[in-house]
All heavy atoms as TSV, in Angstrom:
chain	resi	resn	atom	element	x	y	z
A	1	LEU	N	N	-129.683	-119.847	-126.370
A	1	LEU	CA	C	-129.302	-119.001	-125.274
A	1	LEU	C	C	-130.321	-119.158	-124.162
A	1	LEU	O	O	-131.497	-119.395	-124.424
A	1	LEU	CB	C	-129.255	-117.541	-125.731
A	1	LEU	CG	C	-128.343	-117.233	-126.916
A	1	LEU	CD1	C	-128.593	-115.826	-127.410
A	1	LEU	CD2	C	-126.913	-117.403	-126.532
A	2	TYR	N	N	-129.876	-118.961	-122.904
A	2	TYR	CA	C	-130.753	-119.180	-121.757
A	2	TYR	C	C	-130.418	-118.182	-120.660
A	2	TYR	O	O	-129.247	-118.012	-120.304
A	2	TYR	CB	C	-130.552	-120.612	-121.246
A	2	TYR	CG	C	-131.265	-120.936	-119.965
A	2	TYR	CD1	C	-132.641	-120.808	-119.860
A	2	TYR	CD2	C	-130.564	-121.385	-118.854
A	2	TYR	CE1	C	-133.304	-121.125	-118.680
A	2	TYR	CE2	C	-131.207	-121.713	-117.675
A	2	TYR	CZ	C	-132.580	-121.575	-117.595
A	2	TYR	OH	O	-133.238	-121.887	-116.439
A	3	GLU	N	N	-131.441	-117.517	-120.121
A	3	GLU	CA	C	-131.263	-116.624	-118.981
A	3	GLU	C	C	-131.545	-117.457	-117.735
A	3	GLU	O	O	-132.665	-117.898	-117.522
A	3	GLU	CB	C	-132.227	-115.434	-119.074
A	3	GLU	CG	C	-131.904	-114.283	-118.131
A	3	GLU	CD	C	-132.054	-114.628	-116.668
A	3	GLU	OE1	O	-133.110	-115.136	-116.269
A	3	GLU	OE2	O	-131.086	-114.408	-115.923
A	4	SER	N	N	-130.541	-117.703	-116.905
A	4	SER	CA	C	-130.657	-118.669	-115.806
A	4	SER	C	C	-130.835	-118.058	-114.420
A	4	SER	O	O	-131.041	-118.790	-113.461
A	4	SER	CB	C	-129.420	-119.557	-115.785
A	4	SER	OG	O	-128.271	-118.769	-115.518
A	5	LEU	N	N	-130.773	-116.737	-114.293
A	5	LEU	CA	C	-130.810	-116.134	-112.965
A	5	LEU	C	C	-132.175	-115.577	-112.572
A	5	LEU	O	O	-132.339	-115.039	-111.484
A	5	LEU	CB	C	-129.752	-115.032	-112.873
A	5	LEU	CG	C	-128.311	-115.495	-113.085
A	5	LEU	CD1	C	-127.359	-114.312	-113.057
A	5	LEU	CD2	C	-127.924	-116.523	-112.043
A	6	GLY	N	N	-133.169	-115.655	-113.460
A	6	GLY	CA	C	-134.506	-115.196	-113.122
A	6	GLY	C	C	-134.727	-113.706	-113.282
A	6	GLY	O	O	-135.652	-113.149	-112.705
A	7	GLY	N	N	-133.896	-113.043	-114.057
A	7	GLY	CA	C	-134.049	-111.602	-114.285
A	7	GLY	C	C	-133.978	-111.288	-115.764
A	7	GLY	O	O	-133.863	-112.175	-116.603
A	8	ARG	N	N	-134.077	-110.031	-116.073
A	8	ARG	CA	C	-133.926	-109.597	-117.464
A	8	ARG	C	C	-132.442	-109.393	-117.755
A	8	ARG	O	O	-131.681	-108.985	-116.876
A	8	ARG	CB	C	-134.684	-108.305	-117.710
A	8	ARG	CG	C	-136.164	-108.476	-117.511
A	8	ARG	CD	C	-136.932	-107.406	-118.260
A	8	ARG	NE	N	-138.336	-107.720	-118.259
A	8	ARG	CZ	C	-138.934	-108.502	-119.150
A	8	ARG	NH1	N	-138.236	-109.041	-120.111
A	8	ARG	NH2	N	-140.225	-108.737	-119.092
A	9	ALA	N	N	-132.047	-109.679	-118.994
A	9	ALA	CA	C	-130.633	-109.544	-119.346
A	9	ALA	C	C	-130.497	-109.098	-120.795
A	9	ALA	O	O	-131.130	-109.665	-121.681
A	9	ALA	CB	C	-129.905	-110.868	-119.153
A	10	GLY	N	N	-129.696	-108.089	-121.011
A	10	GLY	CA	C	-129.309	-107.700	-122.359
A	10	GLY	C	C	-128.031	-108.447	-122.696
A	10	GLY	O	O	-127.149	-108.590	-121.843
A	11	THR	N	N	-127.945	-108.951	-123.897
A	11	THR	CA	C	-126.752	-109.721	-124.255
A	11	THR	C	C	-126.356	-109.474	-125.705
A	11	THR	O	O	-127.162	-109.029	-126.516
A	11	THR	CB	C	-126.971	-111.231	-124.001
A	11	THR	OG1	O	-125.735	-111.910	-124.170
A	11	THR	CG2	C	-128.007	-111.796	-124.943
A	12	ARG	N	N	-125.110	-109.742	-125.990
A	12	ARG	CA	C	-124.583	-109.649	-127.355
A	12	ARG	C	C	-123.874	-110.959	-127.663
A	12	ARG	O	O	-122.978	-111.390	-126.938
A	12	ARG	CB	C	-123.610	-108.496	-127.489
A	12	ARG	CG	C	-122.877	-108.514	-128.830
A	12	ARG	CD	C	-122.031	-107.304	-129.024
A	12	ARG	NE	N	-122.940	-106.283	-129.516
A	12	ARG	CZ	C	-122.548	-105.099	-129.926
A	12	ARG	NH1	N	-121.291	-104.764	-129.870
A	12	ARG	NH2	N	-123.429	-104.229	-130.372
A	13	LEU	N	N	-124.303	-111.598	-128.740
A	13	LEU	CA	C	-123.661	-112.801	-129.253
A	13	LEU	C	C	-122.739	-112.355	-130.380
A	13	LEU	O	O	-123.189	-111.724	-131.332
A	13	LEU	CB	C	-124.711	-113.778	-129.778
A	13	LEU	CG	C	-124.177	-115.024	-130.471
A	13	LEU	CD1	C	-123.513	-115.930	-129.452
A	13	LEU	CD2	C	-125.298	-115.746	-131.187
A	14	THR	N	N	-121.454	-112.670	-130.262
A	14	THR	CA	C	-120.473	-112.277	-131.275
A	14	THR	C	C	-119.930	-113.522	-131.956
A	14	THR	O	O	-119.569	-114.493	-131.288
A	14	THR	CB	C	-119.313	-111.491	-130.625
A	14	THR	OG1	O	-119.862	-110.381	-129.905
A	14	THR	CG2	C	-118.358	-110.972	-131.682
A	15	THR	N	N	-119.866	-113.485	-133.289
A	15	THR	CA	C	-119.357	-114.614	-134.065
A	15	THR	C	C	-118.000	-114.267	-134.664
A	15	THR	O	O	-117.590	-113.109	-134.663
A	15	THR	CB	C	-120.331	-114.982	-135.200
A	15	THR	OG1	O	-120.375	-113.902	-136.127
A	15	THR	CG2	C	-121.723	-115.265	-134.668
A	16	SER	N	N	-117.326	-115.254	-135.200
A	16	SER	CA	C	-116.042	-115.033	-135.860
A	16	SER	C	C	-116.219	-114.717	-137.343
A	16	SER	O	O	-115.237	-114.577	-138.063
A	16	SER	CB	C	-115.144	-116.263	-135.689
A	16	SER	OG	O	-115.762	-117.392	-136.282
A	17	PHE	N	N	-117.481	-114.606	-137.786
A	17	PHE	CA	C	-117.775	-114.321	-139.191
A	17	PHE	C	C	-118.877	-113.267	-139.270
A	17	PHE	O	O	-119.667	-113.113	-138.335
A	17	PHE	CB	C	-118.218	-115.603	-139.919
A	17	PHE	CG	C	-119.369	-116.309	-139.265
A	17	PHE	CD1	C	-120.680	-116.026	-139.630
A	17	PHE	CD2	C	-119.152	-117.255	-138.269
A	17	PHE	CE1	C	-121.752	-116.668	-139.012
A	17	PHE	CE2	C	-120.209	-117.912	-137.656
A	17	PHE	CZ	C	-121.516	-117.611	-138.029
A	18	ASP	N	N	-118.897	-112.514	-140.373
A	18	ASP	CA	C	-119.950	-111.519	-140.566
A	18	ASP	C	C	-121.277	-112.212	-140.842
A	18	ASP	O	O	-121.325	-113.268	-141.478
A	18	ASP	CB	C	-119.614	-110.575	-141.726
A	18	ASP	CG	C	-118.560	-109.552	-141.338
A	18	ASP	OD1	O	-118.403	-109.294	-140.130
A	18	ASP	OD2	O	-117.915	-109.006	-142.246
A	19	LEU	N	N	-122.344	-111.602	-140.364
A	19	LEU	CA	C	-123.678	-112.163	-140.522
A	19	LEU	C	C	-124.468	-111.401	-141.574
A	19	LEU	O	O	-124.411	-110.180	-141.627
A	19	LEU	CB	C	-124.442	-112.082	-139.193
A	19	LEU	CG	C	-123.833	-112.847	-138.027
A	19	LEU	CD1	C	-124.510	-112.453	-136.726
A	19	LEU	CD2	C	-123.954	-114.332	-138.260
A	20	SER	N	N	-125.200	-112.120	-142.397
A	20	SER	CA	C	-126.133	-111.459	-143.304
A	20	SER	C	C	-127.478	-111.299	-142.612
A	20	SER	O	O	-128.208	-110.349	-142.850
A	20	SER	CB	C	-126.298	-112.240	-144.603
A	20	SER	OG	O	-126.853	-113.514	-144.354
A	21	ARG	N	N	-127.797	-112.247	-141.719
A	21	ARG	CA	C	-129.031	-112.148	-140.934
A	21	ARG	C	C	-129.000	-113.162	-139.803
A	21	ARG	O	O	-128.196	-114.100	-139.796
A	21	ARG	CB	C	-130.260	-112.356	-141.806
A	21	ARG	CG	C	-130.392	-113.725	-142.387
A	21	ARG	CD	C	-131.548	-113.795	-143.379
A	21	ARG	NE	N	-131.504	-115.066	-144.067
A	21	ARG	CZ	C	-132.431	-116.000	-143.965
A	21	ARG	NH1	N	-133.484	-115.783	-143.239
A	21	ARG	NH2	N	-132.309	-117.128	-144.606
A	22	ALA	N	N	-129.900	-112.951	-138.852
A	22	ALA	CA	C	-130.129	-113.888	-137.757
A	22	ALA	C	C	-131.634	-113.947	-137.544
A	22	ALA	O	O	-132.326	-112.954	-137.706
A	22	ALA	CB	C	-129.424	-113.426	-136.488
A	23	GLU	N	N	-132.132	-115.130	-137.200
A	23	GLU	CA	C	-133.564	-115.325	-136.995
A	23	GLU	C	C	-133.800	-116.017	-135.670
A	23	GLU	O	O	-133.068	-116.938	-135.310
A	23	GLU	CB	C	-134.154	-116.240	-138.076
A	23	GLU	CG	C	-133.928	-115.814	-139.481
A	23	GLU	CD	C	-134.396	-116.884	-140.472
A	23	GLU	OE1	O	-134.431	-118.075	-140.115
A	23	GLU	OE2	O	-134.728	-116.499	-141.596
A	24	VAL	N	N	-134.843	-115.592	-134.962
A	24	VAL	CA	C	-135.297	-116.327	-133.792
A	24	VAL	C	C	-136.201	-117.438	-134.317
A	24	VAL	O	O	-137.063	-117.209	-135.162
A	24	VAL	CB	C	-136.074	-115.410	-132.828
A	24	VAL	CG1	C	-136.620	-116.206	-131.656
A	24	VAL	CG2	C	-135.185	-114.278	-132.338
A	25	CYS	N	N	-135.988	-118.655	-133.848
A	25	CYS	CA	C	-136.788	-119.791	-134.306
A	25	CYS	C	C	-137.141	-120.661	-133.103
A	25	CYS	O	O	-136.699	-120.405	-131.988
A	25	CYS	CB	C	-136.043	-120.588	-135.370
A	25	CYS	SG	S	-134.389	-121.101	-134.914
A	26	ASP	N	N	-137.944	-121.700	-133.336
A	26	ASP	CA	C	-138.286	-122.604	-132.240
A	26	ASP	C	C	-137.127	-123.588	-132.013
A	26	ASP	O	O	-136.121	-123.556	-132.721
A	26	ASP	CB	C	-139.630	-123.302	-132.481
A	26	ASP	CG	C	-139.608	-124.294	-133.636
A	26	ASP	OD1	O	-138.520	-124.642	-134.134
A	26	ASP	OD2	O	-140.698	-124.734	-134.040
A	27	LEU	N	N	-137.270	-124.446	-131.023
A	27	LEU	CA	C	-136.177	-125.362	-130.673
A	27	LEU	C	C	-135.826	-126.353	-131.769
A	27	LEU	O	O	-134.744	-126.942	-131.759
A	27	LEU	CB	C	-136.509	-126.120	-129.384
A	27	LEU	CG	C	-136.458	-125.261	-128.116
A	27	LEU	CD1	C	-136.969	-126.063	-126.925
A	27	LEU	CD2	C	-135.057	-124.775	-127.862
A	28	LEU	N	N	-136.741	-126.557	-132.712
A	28	LEU	CA	C	-136.458	-127.439	-133.847
A	28	LEU	C	C	-135.978	-126.658	-135.066
A	28	LEU	O	O	-135.927	-127.182	-136.168
A	28	LEU	CB	C	-137.714	-128.252	-134.200
A	28	LEU	CG	C	-138.199	-129.184	-133.092
A	28	LEU	CD1	C	-139.508	-129.857	-133.502
A	28	LEU	CD2	C	-137.151	-130.224	-132.766
A	29	GLU	N	N	-135.615	-125.378	-134.840
A	29	GLU	CA	C	-135.093	-124.465	-135.871
A	29	GLU	C	C	-136.084	-124.202	-136.996
A	29	GLU	O	O	-135.702	-123.960	-138.133
A	29	GLU	CB	C	-133.758	-124.960	-136.420
A	29	GLU	CG	C	-132.671	-124.968	-135.373
A	29	GLU	CD	C	-131.307	-125.295	-135.940
A	29	GLU	OE1	O	-131.118	-125.264	-137.166
A	29	GLU	OE2	O	-130.412	-125.573	-135.132
A	30	ARG	N	N	-137.376	-124.217	-136.658
A	30	ARG	CA	C	-138.410	-123.865	-137.629
A	30	ARG	C	C	-138.761	-122.400	-137.449
A	30	ARG	O	O	-138.849	-121.909	-136.319
A	30	ARG	CB	C	-139.668	-124.704	-137.416
A	30	ARG	CG	C	-139.449	-126.192	-137.633
A	30	ARG	CD	C	-140.696	-126.953	-137.344
A	30	ARG	NE	N	-141.062	-126.739	-135.936
A	30	ARG	CZ	C	-141.814	-127.562	-135.220
A	30	ARG	NH1	N	-142.308	-128.653	-135.764
A	30	ARG	NH2	N	-142.086	-127.309	-133.956
A	31	ALA	N	N	-138.966	-121.701	-138.552
A	31	ALA	CA	C	-139.381	-120.301	-138.487
A	31	ALA	C	C	-140.763	-120.223	-137.859
A	31	ALA	O	O	-141.645	-121.019	-138.182
A	31	ALA	CB	C	-139.397	-119.698	-139.879
A	32	ASP	N	N	-140.943	-119.295	-136.926
A	32	ASP	CA	C	-142.221	-119.127	-136.246
A	32	ASP	C	C	-142.361	-117.653	-135.878
A	32	ASP	O	O	-141.640	-117.156	-135.013
A	32	ASP	CB	C	-142.263	-120.013	-135.002
A	32	ASP	CG	C	-143.606	-120.000	-134.297
A	32	ASP	OD1	O	-144.328	-118.985	-134.384
A	32	ASP	OD2	O	-143.930	-121.000	-133.643
A	33	ASP	N	N	-143.295	-116.953	-136.538
A	33	ASP	CA	C	-143.470	-115.517	-136.308
A	33	ASP	C	C	-143.873	-115.210	-134.873
A	33	ASP	O	O	-143.467	-114.190	-134.312
A	33	ASP	CB	C	-144.504	-114.937	-137.273
A	33	ASP	CG	C	-144.015	-114.945	-138.711
A	33	ASP	OD1	O	-142.780	-114.948	-138.921
A	33	ASP	OD2	O	-144.858	-114.954	-139.623
A	34	GLU	N	N	-144.662	-116.077	-134.262
A	34	GLU	CA	C	-145.095	-115.855	-132.881
A	34	GLU	C	C	-143.909	-115.919	-131.917
A	34	GLU	O	O	-143.781	-115.098	-131.018
A	34	GLU	CB	C	-146.136	-116.894	-132.499
A	34	GLU	CG	C	-146.787	-116.648	-131.160
A	34	GLU	CD	C	-147.895	-117.626	-130.859
A	34	GLU	OE1	O	-148.601	-118.055	-131.801
A	34	GLU	OE2	O	-148.059	-117.959	-129.679
A	35	VAL	N	N	-143.027	-116.880	-132.112
A	35	VAL	CA	C	-141.826	-117.005	-131.281
A	35	VAL	C	C	-140.887	-115.832	-131.542
A	35	VAL	O	O	-140.347	-115.232	-130.606
A	35	VAL	CB	C	-141.104	-118.347	-131.559
A	35	VAL	CG1	C	-139.754	-118.399	-130.867
A	35	VAL	CG2	C	-141.968	-119.510	-131.128
A	36	ALA	N	N	-140.707	-115.461	-132.798
A	36	ALA	CA	C	-139.805	-114.363	-133.157
A	36	ALA	C	C	-140.273	-113.036	-132.565
A	36	ALA	O	O	-139.447	-112.181	-132.213
A	36	ALA	CB	C	-139.684	-114.258	-134.671
A	37	ALA	N	N	-141.572	-112.831	-132.439
A	37	ALA	CA	C	-142.095	-111.578	-131.894
A	37	ALA	C	C	-141.748	-111.408	-130.414
A	37	ALA	O	O	-141.739	-110.281	-129.909
A	37	ALA	CB	C	-143.602	-111.526	-132.087
A	38	LEU	N	N	-141.441	-112.489	-129.717
A	38	LEU	CA	C	-141.108	-112.410	-128.297
A	38	LEU	C	C	-139.712	-111.878	-128.036
A	38	LEU	O	O	-139.415	-111.446	-126.927
A	38	LEU	CB	C	-141.241	-113.801	-127.662
A	38	LEU	CG	C	-142.624	-114.431	-127.678
A	38	LEU	CD1	C	-142.555	-115.863	-127.150
A	38	LEU	CD2	C	-143.602	-113.602	-126.868
A	39	VAL	N	N	-138.835	-111.940	-129.038
A	39	VAL	CA	C	-137.438	-111.549	-128.846
A	39	VAL	C	C	-136.977	-110.672	-130.003
A	39	VAL	O	O	-136.512	-111.176	-131.024
A	39	VAL	CB	C	-136.511	-112.787	-128.761
A	39	VAL	CG1	C	-135.085	-112.365	-128.430
A	39	VAL	CG2	C	-137.014	-113.784	-127.754
A	40	PRO	N	N	-137.095	-109.350	-129.852
A	40	PRO	CA	C	-136.551	-108.492	-130.901
A	40	PRO	C	C	-135.018	-108.573	-130.894
A	40	PRO	O	O	-134.404	-108.577	-129.830
A	40	PRO	CB	C	-137.027	-107.091	-130.518
A	40	PRO	CG	C	-137.684	-107.194	-129.194
A	40	PRO	CD	C	-137.746	-108.625	-128.797
A	41	ILE	N	N	-134.436	-108.688	-132.075
A	41	ILE	CA	C	-132.981	-108.771	-132.191
A	41	ILE	C	C	-132.482	-107.699	-133.147
A	41	ILE	O	O	-133.229	-107.204	-133.993
A	41	ILE	CB	C	-132.518	-110.164	-132.669
A	41	ILE	CG1	C	-133.084	-110.493	-134.046
A	41	ILE	CG2	C	-132.879	-111.229	-131.663
A	41	ILE	CD1	C	-132.535	-111.778	-134.631
A	42	ALA	N	N	-131.213	-107.357	-132.997
A	42	ALA	CA	C	-130.553	-106.411	-133.900
A	42	ALA	C	C	-129.240	-107.045	-134.346
A	42	ALA	O	O	-128.450	-107.500	-133.518
A	42	ALA	CB	C	-130.297	-105.086	-133.194
A	43	VAL	N	N	-129.009	-107.074	-135.661
A	43	VAL	CA	C	-127.794	-107.651	-136.229
A	43	VAL	C	C	-126.925	-106.525	-136.769
A	43	VAL	O	O	-127.400	-105.665	-137.501
A	43	VAL	CB	C	-128.135	-108.645	-137.368
A	43	VAL	CG1	C	-126.866	-109.201	-137.985
A	43	VAL	CG2	C	-129.030	-109.743	-136.869
A	44	ALA	N	N	-125.648	-106.547	-136.394
A	44	ALA	CA	C	-124.697	-105.551	-136.885
A	44	ALA	C	C	-123.341	-106.230	-137.072
A	44	ALA	O	O	-122.715	-106.638	-136.091
A	44	ALA	CB	C	-124.584	-104.387	-135.912
A	45	GLY	N	N	-122.913	-106.377	-138.328
A	45	GLY	CA	C	-121.613	-106.997	-138.611
A	45	GLY	C	C	-121.579	-108.436	-138.171
A	45	GLY	O	O	-122.260	-109.286	-138.718
A	46	ASN	N	N	-120.787	-108.711	-137.118
A	46	ASN	CA	C	-120.664	-110.086	-136.620
A	46	ASN	C	C	-121.309	-110.263	-135.250
A	46	ASN	O	O	-120.967	-111.174	-134.513
A	46	ASN	CB	C	-119.196	-110.503	-136.577
A	46	ASN	CG	C	-118.424	-109.752	-135.507
A	46	ASN	OD1	O	-118.779	-108.647	-135.118
A	46	ASN	ND2	N	-117.354	-110.346	-135.028
A	47	ALA	N	N	-122.270	-109.390	-134.903
A	47	ALA	CA	C	-122.887	-109.448	-133.580
A	47	ALA	C	C	-124.408	-109.405	-133.661
A	47	ALA	O	O	-124.979	-108.808	-134.569
A	47	ALA	CB	C	-122.385	-108.302	-132.723
A	48	VAL	N	N	-125.036	-110.056	-132.684
A	48	VAL	CA	C	-126.488	-110.030	-132.529
A	48	VAL	C	C	-126.775	-109.544	-131.108
A	48	VAL	O	O	-126.282	-110.126	-130.138
A	48	VAL	CB	C	-127.105	-111.436	-132.714
A	48	VAL	CG1	C	-128.615	-111.380	-132.555
A	48	VAL	CG2	C	-126.733	-112.031	-134.059
A	49	ASP	N	N	-127.550	-108.465	-130.991
A	49	ASP	CA	C	-127.960	-107.945	-129.692
A	49	ASP	C	C	-129.399	-108.366	-129.426
A	49	ASP	O	O	-130.248	-108.293	-130.325
A	49	ASP	CB	C	-127.873	-106.417	-129.666
A	49	ASP	CG	C	-126.444	-105.922	-129.764
A	49	ASP	OD1	O	-125.563	-106.550	-129.165
A	49	ASP	OD2	O	-126.223	-104.910	-130.447
A	50	LEU	N	N	-129.669	-108.797	-128.188
A	50	LEU	CA	C	-131.034	-109.183	-127.832
A	50	LEU	C	C	-131.251	-109.030	-126.338
A	50	LEU	O	O	-130.302	-108.934	-125.565
A	50	LEU	CB	C	-131.356	-110.606	-128.281
A	50	LEU	CG	C	-130.535	-111.739	-127.697
A	50	LEU	CD1	C	-131.401	-112.976	-127.565
A	50	LEU	CD2	C	-129.369	-112.045	-128.601
A	51	GLU	N	N	-132.522	-108.988	-125.940
A	51	GLU	CA	C	-132.936	-108.918	-124.546
A	51	GLU	C	C	-133.613	-110.227	-124.172
A	51	GLU	O	O	-134.494	-110.699	-124.889
A	51	GLU	CB	C	-133.922	-107.766	-124.340
A	51	GLU	CG	C	-133.338	-106.391	-124.544
A	51	GLU	CD	C	-132.484	-105.939	-123.376
A	51	GLU	OE1	O	-132.775	-106.346	-122.227
A	51	GLU	OE2	O	-131.525	-105.199	-123.616
A	52	LEU	N	N	-133.204	-110.795	-123.050
A	52	LEU	CA	C	-133.799	-112.032	-122.561
A	52	LEU	C	C	-134.634	-111.737	-121.320
A	52	LEU	O	O	-134.216	-110.972	-120.450
A	52	LEU	CB	C	-132.715	-113.046	-122.196
A	52	LEU	CG	C	-131.811	-113.514	-123.329
A	52	LEU	CD1	C	-130.686	-114.373	-122.772
A	52	LEU	CD2	C	-132.600	-114.281	-124.355
A	53	GLY	N	N	-135.800	-112.366	-121.239
A	53	GLY	CA	C	-136.645	-112.272	-120.058
A	53	GLY	C	C	-136.245	-113.331	-119.048
A	53	GLY	O	O	-135.382	-114.170	-119.311
A	54	PRO	N	N	-136.885	-113.328	-117.858
A	54	PRO	CA	C	-136.546	-114.314	-116.827
A	54	PRO	C	C	-136.704	-115.754	-117.324
A	54	PRO	O	O	-137.749	-116.120	-117.852
A	54	PRO	CB	C	-137.563	-114.017	-115.717
A	54	PRO	CG	C	-137.978	-112.599	-115.952
A	54	PRO	CD	C	-137.911	-112.396	-117.431
A	55	PHE	N	N	-135.657	-116.528	-117.180
A	55	PHE	CA	C	-135.609	-117.958	-117.534
A	55	PHE	C	C	-135.973	-118.228	-118.995
A	55	PHE	O	O	-136.371	-119.339	-119.337
A	55	PHE	CB	C	-136.508	-118.779	-116.604
A	55	PHE	CG	C	-136.157	-118.617	-115.153
A	55	PHE	CD1	C	-136.984	-117.917	-114.302
A	55	PHE	CD2	C	-134.973	-119.142	-114.658
A	55	PHE	CE1	C	-136.648	-117.751	-112.967
A	55	PHE	CE2	C	-134.630	-118.985	-113.328
A	55	PHE	CZ	C	-135.470	-118.280	-112.481
A	56	GLN	N	N	-135.802	-117.253	-119.848
A	56	GLN	CA	C	-136.170	-117.407	-121.266
A	56	GLN	C	C	-135.109	-118.198	-122.023
A	56	GLN	O	O	-133.908	-118.023	-121.824
A	56	GLN	CB	C	-136.345	-116.036	-121.905
A	56	GLN	CG	C	-136.835	-116.090	-123.321
A	56	GLN	CD	C	-137.146	-114.705	-123.866
A	56	GLN	OE1	O	-136.706	-113.702	-123.338
A	56	GLN	NE2	N	-137.908	-114.678	-124.928
A	57	VAL	N	N	-135.577	-119.084	-122.889
A	57	VAL	CA	C	-134.708	-119.854	-123.787
A	57	VAL	C	C	-134.928	-119.317	-125.194
A	57	VAL	O	O	-136.059	-119.161	-125.631
A	57	VAL	CB	C	-135.064	-121.357	-123.748
A	57	VAL	CG1	C	-134.231	-122.129	-124.761
A	57	VAL	CG2	C	-134.878	-121.907	-122.349
A	58	VAL	N	N	-133.839	-119.008	-125.901
A	58	VAL	CA	C	-133.921	-118.462	-127.253
A	58	VAL	C	C	-133.028	-119.291	-128.183
A	58	VAL	O	O	-131.870	-119.557	-127.857
A	58	VAL	CB	C	-133.485	-116.984	-127.298
A	58	VAL	CG1	C	-133.460	-116.463	-128.721
A	58	VAL	CG2	C	-134.385	-116.129	-126.436
A	59	THR	N	N	-133.583	-119.689	-129.311
A	59	THR	CA	C	-132.812	-120.375	-130.346
A	59	THR	C	C	-132.658	-119.426	-131.517
A	59	THR	O	O	-133.638	-118.861	-131.998
A	59	THR	CB	C	-133.536	-121.659	-130.804
A	59	THR	OG1	O	-133.746	-122.508	-129.680
A	59	THR	CG2	C	-132.709	-122.396	-131.856
A	60	LEU	N	N	-131.419	-119.228	-131.961
A	60	LEU	CA	C	-131.142	-118.350	-133.096
A	60	LEU	C	C	-130.599	-119.166	-134.260
A	60	LEU	O	O	-129.798	-120.082	-134.064
A	60	LEU	CB	C	-130.090	-117.301	-132.729
A	60	LEU	CG	C	-130.457	-116.271	-131.673
A	60	LEU	CD1	C	-129.242	-115.405	-131.360
A	60	LEU	CD2	C	-131.609	-115.412	-132.150
A	61	ARG	N	N	-131.013	-118.816	-135.462
A	61	ARG	CA	C	-130.432	-119.368	-136.680
A	61	ARG	C	C	-129.591	-118.242	-137.291
A	61	ARG	O	O	-130.116	-117.171	-137.599
A	61	ARG	CB	C	-131.509	-119.805	-137.653
A	61	ARG	CG	C	-130.889	-120.392	-138.923
A	61	ARG	CD	C	-131.944	-120.833	-139.914
A	61	ARG	NE	N	-132.880	-121.745	-139.241
A	61	ARG	CZ	C	-134.114	-121.933	-139.653
A	61	ARG	NH1	N	-134.583	-121.308	-140.695
A	61	ARG	NH2	N	-134.902	-122.773	-139.019
A	62	LEU	N	N	-128.311	-118.482	-137.451
A	62	LEU	CA	C	-127.389	-117.476	-137.979
A	62	LEU	C	C	-127.037	-117.788	-139.409
A	62	LEU	O	O	-126.737	-118.939	-139.735
A	62	LEU	CB	C	-126.121	-117.435	-137.130
A	62	LEU	CG	C	-126.313	-117.225	-135.620
A	62	LEU	CD1	C	-124.979	-117.306	-134.924
A	62	LEU	CD2	C	-127.024	-115.920	-135.350
A	63	CYS	N	N	-127.015	-116.768	-140.266
A	63	CYS	CA	C	-126.637	-116.917	-141.673
A	63	CYS	C	C	-125.439	-116.038	-141.957
A	63	CYS	O	O	-125.494	-114.813	-141.728
A	63	CYS	CB	C	-127.803	-116.528	-142.586
A	63	CYS	SG	S	-129.270	-117.538	-142.330
A	64	GLY	N	N	-124.374	-116.639	-142.432
A	64	GLY	CA	C	-123.154	-115.895	-142.726
A	64	GLY	C	C	-123.283	-115.056	-143.979
A	64	GLY	O	O	-124.044	-115.382	-144.882
A	65	ALA	N	N	-122.536	-113.958	-144.014
A	65	ALA	CA	C	-122.514	-113.098	-145.185
A	65	ALA	C	C	-121.729	-113.786	-146.304
A	65	ALA	O	O	-120.786	-114.529	-146.045
A	65	ALA	CB	C	-121.876	-111.758	-144.840
A	66	ALA	N	N	-122.137	-113.546	-147.516
A	66	ALA	CA	C	-121.474	-114.174	-148.662
A	66	ALA	C	C	-120.178	-113.504	-148.991
A	66	ALA	O	O	-119.838	-112.466	-148.643
A	66	ALA	CB	C	-122.382	-114.126	-149.877
């Protein structure tokens, strides 16, 4: 995900499947606690809510519910 207008933006990513979890990771999809701390996320059902800062790029790893 990318915020392209230079401002803060709240967004919701909705999937066609239920999620068991979502993780913020680096661009190579590696877990990184420092990167994850920059973007708090909330997962509910099939949606992920997050806040993006100006020009921020966020990579999410989504895991479907079993």
